[in-house]
C-alpha positions in Angstrom: 138.7 96.5 73.7 138.2 96.3 77.6 139.8 96.4 81.1 139.5 93.6 83.5 141.1 92.8 86.7 143.6 90.5 86.4 141.5 88.0 89.2 138.5 87.8 87.2 140.3 86.6 83.6 143.5 84.1 85.2 144.1 82.5 81.9 146.6 85.8 81.2 148.3 85.5 84.5 151.3 83.4 82.8 151.5 86.0 80.3 151.1 89.2 82.6 154.4 87.6 85.1 156.1 86.5 82.6 155.8 90.5 80.9 156.4 91.8 84.5 159.9 89.3 84.8 161.2 90.4 81.5 160.7 94.3 82.1 161.7 94.8 85.6 163.3 92.3 87.1 167.3 92.3 87.9 169.7 89.3 87.1 167.0 88.0 84.3 169.0 84.8 83.5 168.8 83.5 87.0 166.1 80.6 87.6 163.8 82.5 85.3 160.5 80.1 85.5 160.7 79.5 89.0 161.1 83.1 89.6 158.1 83.7 87.2 156.2 81.1 89.2 156.7 83.0 92.6 155.5 86.0 91.2 152.3 84.8 89.8 151.7 82.8 93.1 152.3 86.6 94.7 150.0 88.0 92.2 147.1 85.7 93.3 147.9 85.9 97.2 148.0 90.0 96.7 143.9 89.7 95.3 142.2 90.5 98.1 144.4 93.4 99.7 142.3 96.4 99.2 145.5 98.1 98.3 146.4 96.1 95.2 144.7 95.6 91.7 146.1 94.7 88.4 144.0 96.2 85.5 144.6 94.3 82.3 143.5 95.7 78.7 142.5 93.2 76.0 141.1 93.1 72.9 140.0 90.3 70.7 141.4 88.0 73.5 145.1 89.5 72.7 146.9 91.2 76.3 147.4 94.9 75.0 149.2 95.6 78.7 148.4 95.9 81.8 149.1 98.4 85.3 148.3 97.9 89.1 148.0 99.3 92.3 150.3 98.4 94.7 150.5 98.9 98.6 153.9 99.5 98.9 156.6 100.5 96.3 159.2 102.6 97.6 161.9 101.9 100.3 162.6 105.7 100.7 158.9 106.7 101.3 157.6 103.7 103.4 154.5 105.4 104.9 153.0 106.7 101.2 150.4 104.5 99.8 149.3 103.0 97.9 151.3 103.3 94.4 150.2 103.5 91.1 152.7 100.6 89.2 153.8 98.8 86.4 152.3 100.5 83.6 152.9 98.3 80.9 151.8 98.4 77.3 153.5 95.5 75.1 155.8 97.1 72.3 153.4 95.9 69.3 150.2 98.3 70.7 152.6 101.5 71.6 152.2 104.7 70.2 148.5 104.2 70.1 146.8 105.8 73.5 146.2 102.4 75.3 149.0 103.9 78.2 146.0 106.4 78.9 142.9 104.0 78.7 145.0 102.1 81.4 145.6 105.5 83.4 142.4 106.5 83.3 141.3 103.1 84.6 144.0 102.3 87.6 143.0 106.2 88.6 139.6 105.7 88.7 139.9 101.7 90.2 141.6 103.8 93.2 139.4 106.4 93.7 136.1 103.8 93.5 138.3 102.4 96.3 138.1 105.3 98.2 141.4 106.1 98.0 142.2 110.1 97.6 146.1 110.2 96.5 148.2 107.6 94.6 151.7 107.7 94.6 153.9 106.7 91.5 158.0 106.3 91.2 159.5 106.6 88.0 162.9 106.8 86.5 160.7 108.9 83.4 160.8 112.2 83.5 157.8 114.7 82.2 155.8 111.6 80.8 153.3 111.1 83.5 152.5 115.0 84.1 150.3 114.3 81.0 148.2 111.5 83.1 148.0 114.6 85.6 150.9 113.0 88.0 152.2 116.0 90.4 156.1 116.0 91.0 156.7 115.6 94.6 161.0 115.4 94.5 163.7 113.7 93.3 164.1 110.3 95.6 168.2 109.8 96.3 167.6 106.6 94.1 167.1 108.8 91.2 164.2 108.0 90.3 161.2 110.8 90.3 158.1 110.9 93.1 155.2 111.9 92.3 151.1 111.7 92.9 148.0 111.6 91.2 145.1 113.2 93.4 142.1 111.5 93.3 
């Protein structure tokens, strides 16, 4: 089992973009393939941004999951950066500790990039605390705002 930066393993880009679309896109039935292609281009365009990273977890050439750092991820808190985002483990691999591996990898990556704090917004309550997230407040959107001190 290995963690890779997606920019070094572009053979997984299609699958990651499709999974992100299926998990987080609004109006999923509208222009699906076109929107996935736009997402792929957006990911590739961001690779050189210090505040962007997408790590993938791979075992035997199979994608198990991914996680990201985004420069922006909250309209309500625009001044905060960077953001811990898109933790995703495929359904068939859940409840095996892979989210912990992804979490630890992205926090290490953020620290290695010189960040002292990374932010997270989520609908999940009492989940990210087990990874060390510190609750800040409930957002107007109903989501919860957390931070990780690195």
